[in-house]
C-alpha positions in Angstrom: 122.9 101.3 74.6 120.2 99.2 75.9 119.0 99.5 79.6 117.3 96.7 81.3 114.5 97.6 83.9 113.5 94.4 86.3 110.3 95.1 88.0 109.3 92.5 90.9 105.8 92.4 91.5 103.0 93.0 89.4 100.0 93.5 91.9 97.3 96.5 91.7 99.8 99.4 92.4 102.1 98.1 89.4 100.0 98.8 86.4 100.7 102.9 85.7 104.6 101.8 86.6 104.7 99.1 84.1 102.4 101.1 81.5 105.1 103.8 82.0 108.3 102.0 81.5 106.8 100.3 78.2 105.3 103.7 76.8 108.9 105.1 77.0 110.7 101.8 76.1 111.3 102.2 72.4 112.4 106.0 72.7 114.8 105.2 75.5 116.1 101.9 74.3 114.5 99.8 77.4 114.0 96.2 78.2 111.5 95.7 80.8 111.4 92.3 83.0 108.4 91.8 84.8 108.6 89.0 87.5 105.7 88.0 89.9 104.5 84.5 91.4 101.8 84.6 88.7 103.3 84.6 85.6 99.7 85.0 84.1 99.6 88.5 86.1 102.7 89.7 84.9 102.1 88.8 81.5 98.7 90.5 81.7 100.5 93.7 83.0 103.1 93.1 79.8 100.6 92.3 77.1 102.1 91.9 73.5 104.5 94.6 74.1 107.9 94.0 72.0 110.2 95.5 74.7 108.3 93.4 77.7 108.6 90.3 79.0 107.0 88.4 81.7 108.4 85.6 84.1 107.5 83.5 86.9 109.4 85.1 90.0 109.8 83.6 93.3 111.6 86.5 95.8 112.6 83.3 98.0 114.5 81.5 95.2 117.7 82.8 95.8 119.4 81.6 92.7 116.7 83.0 90.4 116.7 86.1 92.4 120.5 86.6 91.7 120.3 85.5 88.1 117.5 88.2 87.2 119.0 91.0 89.2 122.6 90.6 87.5 120.7 91.2 84.2 119.3 94.2 85.2 120.5 97.9 85.2 118.1 98.9 87.9 115.8 97.0 89.8 112.0 98.3 90.8 110.8 96.4 94.0 107.0 96.5 94.3 107.0 93.8 97.1 106.0 93.9 100.4 108.4 96.2 102.5 109.3 93.2 104.5 110.8 91.4 101.3 112.8 94.2 100.0 116.0 93.8 102.1 117.2 90.4 100.1 116.3 91.8 96.9 118.7 95.2 98.2 121.6 93.2 99.3 121.8 91.2 95.8 121.5 94.8 94.3 124.5 95.7 96.5 126.5 92.5 95.7 125.8 92.7 92.2 126.1 96.5 91.7 122.7 97.4 90.7 120.8 100.6 91.5 117.0 100.1 93.4 113.7 101.6 93.5 111.1 101.3 96.1 107.6 102.9 97.2 108.3 101.3 100.6 109.4 103.1 104.1 113.3 102.7 104.8 113.4 99.9 107.0 116.2 99.6 109.8 117.9 96.7 107.5 117.8 98.8 104.5 119.1 101.7 106.5 122.0 99.8 107.3 123.4 99.7 104.2 123.7 102.9 103.4 127.9 102.9 103.6 128.1 99.8 101.7 125.7 101.4 98.9 127.6 104.7 99.2 131.0 103.0 98.7 129.6 101.3 95.6 128.5 104.3 93.9 124.7 103.0 93.9 121.5 104.6 94.9 118.5 102.7 96.6 116.1 105.4 96.4 113.0 104.3 98.7 109.6 106.2 99.9 109.0 107.3 96.4 105.8 106.4 96.0 102.3 107.8 97.3 102.4 108.3 100.8 105.7 108.2 101.5 106.5 109.7 98.4 104.4 112.5 96.7 103.8 113.7 100.4 107.5 114.1 100.7 108.2 115.7 97.1 105.0 118.3 97.8 106.0 119.1 101.6 109.3 119.7 100.7 108.6 121.6 97.5 106.5 124.0 100.1 109.1 124.0 103.0 112.0 125.1 100.8 109.7 127.8 99.1 108.7 129.4 102.7 112.2 129.0 104.1 114.0 130.7 101.0 110.9 133.5 101.3 112.1 134.1 104.8 109.6 132.3 106.6 110.1 130.3 109.9 108.0 126.9 109.9 106.2 126.6 113.3 103.0 124.3 112.3 103.2 121.3 110.0 99.9 118.8 109.6 99.7 116.0 106.4 97.2 113.8 105.7 96.7 111.2 102.7 93.6 109.0 102.3 92.9 106.0 99.7 89.1 106.6 99.2 86.3 105.6 96.8 85.1 108.4 94.3 82.0 110.5 95.2 80.1 109.0 92.1 81.0 105.5 93.2 80.0 106.0 97.1 77.0 103.5 97.3 77.5 102.4 100.9 76.7 103.7 104.5 80.4 103.6 105.6 81.3 105.5 102.6 84.6 103.3 101.9 85.9 100.6 99.8 89.2 98.9 99.6 91.4 100.7 96.9 94.6 99.1 98.0 95.6 96.3 100.7 92.9 95.6 102.9 95.2 94.0 105.5 96.8 97.2 105.9 93.4 99.0 106.9 92.4 96.4 109.4 95.8 96.8 111.3 95.7 100.7 110.7 97.9 102.1 113.4 98.8 99.3 115.5 102.3 97.8 116.4 103.4 101.3 117.8 103.0 104.5 119.4 100.8 106.8 118.2 102.7 110.1 118.9 103.0 113.9 117.6 103.4 117.3 119.1 100.7 119.9 119.3 101.4 123.4 120.5 105.0 122.3 121.8 103.3 119.7 123.8 104.0 115.7 123.0 100.7 113.7 122.6 100.5 109.9 122.7 97.4 108.2 121.8 97.1 104.6 122.4 95.6 102.0 119.8 92.2 101.8 121.6 92.0 105.3 121.4 93.2 106.4 117.9 89.7 106.3 116.2 88.1 108.6 118.5 90.7 111.3 118.2 89.9 113.1 114.9 90.5 116.0 113.0 88.2 117.6 110.0 89.6 118.7 107.2 87.6 120.5 104.2 89.1 120.0 100.9 87.6 122.7 98.4 85.3 121.3 95.7 85.5 118.0 97.6 83.6 118.8 100.7 84.6 117.4 104.6 86.7 114.5 105.6 88.1 113.0 109.1 91.8 112.6 109.9 93.3 110.3 112.7 96.9 110.0 113.9 99.6 108.0 112.1 102.2 106.0 114.1 105.1 108.5 114.4 104.8 112.0 113.5 108.1 112.9 115.3 110.6 111.2 113.1 109.6 113.5 110.2 111.4 116.2 112.3 114.7 115.2 110.9 113.4 114.0 107.4 111.7 117.7 106.9 114.3 120.0 109.2 111.5 120.4 111.4 113.3 120.1 114.6 111.8 123.7 116.2 108.3 123.1 114.8 105.4 123.3 117.7 103.0 120.9 116.0 103.8 118.3 113.6 101.1 115.9 113.0 100.6 113.3 110.1 97.5 111.1 109.5 95.1 109.3 107.4 91.9 110.7 105.8 88.4 109.0 105.8 84.9 110.4 105.2 83.3 111.8 108.3 81.9 109.2 110.7 84.2 106.5 109.4 86.7 106.4 112.3 83.5 106.5 114.9 82.2 103.2 113.1 85.5 101.7 112.9 86.4 102.2 116.7 83.4 99.4 117.3 85.8 96.7 115.5 88.7 97.5 118.1 86.4 98.1 121.3 84.9 94.5 120.5 88.5 93.1 119.4 88.1 92.2 115.8 91.2 93.9 114.8 93.3 92.0 116.7 96.0 90.0 115.0 98.1 88.0 117.6 96.0 85.2 118.2 94.1 82.1 116.3 90.4 81.7 116.9 89.7 77.9 117.7 86.9 76.5 115.4 87.0 79.6 113.0 86.4 77.6 110.1 83.2 76.5 111.4 82.0 79.8 112.4 79.5 82.2 111.0 79.3 86.0 110.8 77.4 85.8 113.6 79.3 83.4 115.7 82.5 85.5 115.3 80.7 88.5 116.7 79.4 86.7 119.6 82.9 85.3 120.5 83.5 88.7 121.9 80.3 89.2 123.6 79.1 88.2 127.1 77.2 84.9 127.5 73.6 85.7 127.9 70.7 83.0 127.8 67.9 85.7 126.8 69.7 88.5 124.7 70.6 88.7 121.2 73.8 89.4 119.8 72.8 92.5 118.6 71.2 93.5 121.9 74.7 92.5 123.4 76.8 94.9 120.9 74.3 97.6 121.5 75.3 97.1 125.5 78.7 96.5 124.9 79.1 99.5 122.7 76.7 101.7 124.9 74.7 102.8 121.9 71.5 104.8 122.1 68.3 103.6 120.6 68.7 105.7 117.9 72.2 105.2 116.8 73.1 104.1 113.3 76.1 102.1 113.7 74.0 99.0 114.4 72.6 99.4 111.1 76.0 99.8 109.6 77.2 96.5 111.1 74.0 94.8 109.7 74.7 96.1 106.5 78.1 94.5 106.3 76.6 90.9 107.2 78.3 90.6 110.8 74.9 89.1 112.0 74.1 86.7 109.5 74.5 83.2 109.5 76.9 83.1 106.7 80.0 80.8 107.3 83.3 82.4 107.7 85.1 79.3 105.9 88.8 80.2 107.3 90.5 77.7 109.1 92.9 78.9 111.9 92.6 82.3 111.4 92.7 85.3 113.5 90.1 87.8 114.6 91.7 90.6 111.9 92.0 87.9 109.3 88.1 86.9 109.7 86.9 90.7 110.1 89.0 91.5 106.8 87.5 88.1 105.0 84.0 89.9 106.0 84.6 93.1 104.8 86.2 92.1 101.7 82.5 91.0 100.5 81.1 94.2 101.0 83.9 96.9 100.2 85.4 95.3 97.1 85.4 97.7 93.8 83.0 97.2 91.2 84.0 96.9 87.9 83.0 100.2 86.9 83.6 101.7 90.4 86.3 104.6 90.5 88.9 105.3 93.6 90.3 108.5 94.8 93.4 109.8 96.3 93.3 112.7 98.6 96.6 114.5 99.9 96.3 117.5 102.0 99.3 119.7 103.9 98.6 122.6 106.0 101.8 124.7 107.1 101.7 127.5 109.2 104.8 129.9 109.3 105.9 133.2 110.6 107.1 135.8 108.3 108.0 139.8 109.4 106.2 139.1 112.5 102.8 138.2 111.1 101.4 134.3 110.7 100.5 132.9 107.9 99.0 129.3 107.0 99.6 127.5 103.3 97.0 124.6 102.5 97.8 122.2 99.6 95.9 119.8 98.3 95.7 117.0 95.5 92.9 115.0 94.6 93.2 112.3 92.0 90.7 110.0 90.6 91.0 106.4 89.0 90.0 105.7 85.3 89.0 102.1 85.9 89.7 98.8 88.1 93.3 98.5 87.1 94.4 102.1 86.3 93.0 103.3 89.6 94.5 106.4 91.2 96.2 104.4 93.7 98.1 102.8 90.8 98.8 106.1 89.5 100.2 108.1 92.4 101.9 104.9 93.7 103.7 103.9 90.3 104.2 107.5 88.4 106.6 108.9 90.8 108.5 105.4 91.0 108.5 105.1 87.3 109.5 109.0 86.9 112.6 108.7 89.5 113.5 105.0 87.9 113.8 106.6 84.5 116.1 109.9 85.8 118.3 107.1 87.6 119.0 105.5 84.5 119.1 109.0 82.5 122.1 110.1 84.8 119.7 112.9 86.3 120.0 112.2 90.1 123.5 112.0 91.4 122.5 111.2 95.3 124.4 107.9 96.7 123.2 105.6 99.3 120.1 104.5 101.1 117.9 107.7 100.2 114.6 109.6 100.2 113.2 112.0 97.7 113.7 115.1 99.5 116.4 117.2 97.6 115.0 119.8 95.1 117.0 117.9 92.2 114.6 115.0 92.5 111.2 116.8 94.0 111.1 119.6 91.1 111.2 117.5 88.2 109.2 114.3 89.5 106.2 117.2 90.4 106.7 118.8 87.1 106.1 115.3 84.9 103.1 114.2 87.6 101.6 117.5 86.5 101.6 117.0 83.0 99.9 113.5 84.0 97.1 115.0 85.9 98.5 114.8 89.5 99.2 118.4 90.8 98.1 120.5 93.9 96.2 123.5 94.8 97.7 125.8 97.3 96.2 128.8 99.1 98.2 130.8 101.8 96.0 133.3 104.2 97.0 135.2 107.6 95.7 133.8 110.9 95.8 135.1 114.5 96.7 131.8 115.7 98.0 128.0 114.2 94.9 125.9 115.0 94.9 122.0 114.5 
């Protein structure tokens, strides 16, 4: 009997997901409908495949949304996290399974009992991070516990980066996913974790100066800064007694210190509109955050405001971005964060032949038979081209595989759920490995656990 899959959202992360569905459509008797506010974009992702259909889809059109959901056996939402809830309510009312790559919101979690009662599964956090991080971490944790180990230390970092062969700028970074999320990183909540049994809190203005250096075999050194709330993972991963729990984001060394300049100047603020932004130049924008002076240049005021030494290369990085140019901003009623994003996108855009790279790293310290051990596990995935990026692969493939498993009745869980059980993580990781997404692991004895 034919199964109908509705994919809502055809953005950059949906490419590999849609490809997977189309590749299996004939053999598994699937019909795939891709809906996006841009029908042209949806059609591009479907191509001429006989099992695919593209439609113009407006998630705020309740009548259309309900009609399309009613025709599906399962709905895959690739929308921004804040837009999932209305789709979820329709799925609940109409009796449809739902999968997303987004964190479970409070609104989504509140539906759990009703979803269970209707014998449905709303599987969330089954993309990259969250997603592959859950799958791989739970596999390691379960194996260590099954072998008699007691976990005391857990670190996990993920980064969306530019591949070394495409790294051609002094920031060693390009936008490989939603630029707005990059600009607003670590805002909106307390950054907190636990280190050697002590609770630690980092205010936003210090996040990018508290970094950890991490070496990945074959790929060199990276730096990591803390994500918002590592402590929430104690319950998810069963780490209630762990002494260190720290999750973060990876960048190349030097990025965080340089990014901190934007934070200190106030350029990442998204809480107010800058008057006259449409008539500003890049140089005016920078000068807006600096003291008035009849004699000092903008460059001199930046150097003084950031306490930069004469030989500090940060000013050159800012100059490379065009921040001191008289180029018009051209955005009306824009926030500082929106203007900064607009400027950065001109320089950090991926070129047609560029490749992106995803790096994930776990470090788990455990005690077994009185001896301390550390297991390090790392995953590095490179993209193929602008459409088939590493980001699209690592977000789309686990989501697609889990959706397939639900349609085939291989996942028995019900309710609003996470992919942390063995019957989910084991087959998904196995199939990811067949598609070139796998982890390298090493375990060694240590005297003490260090961060």
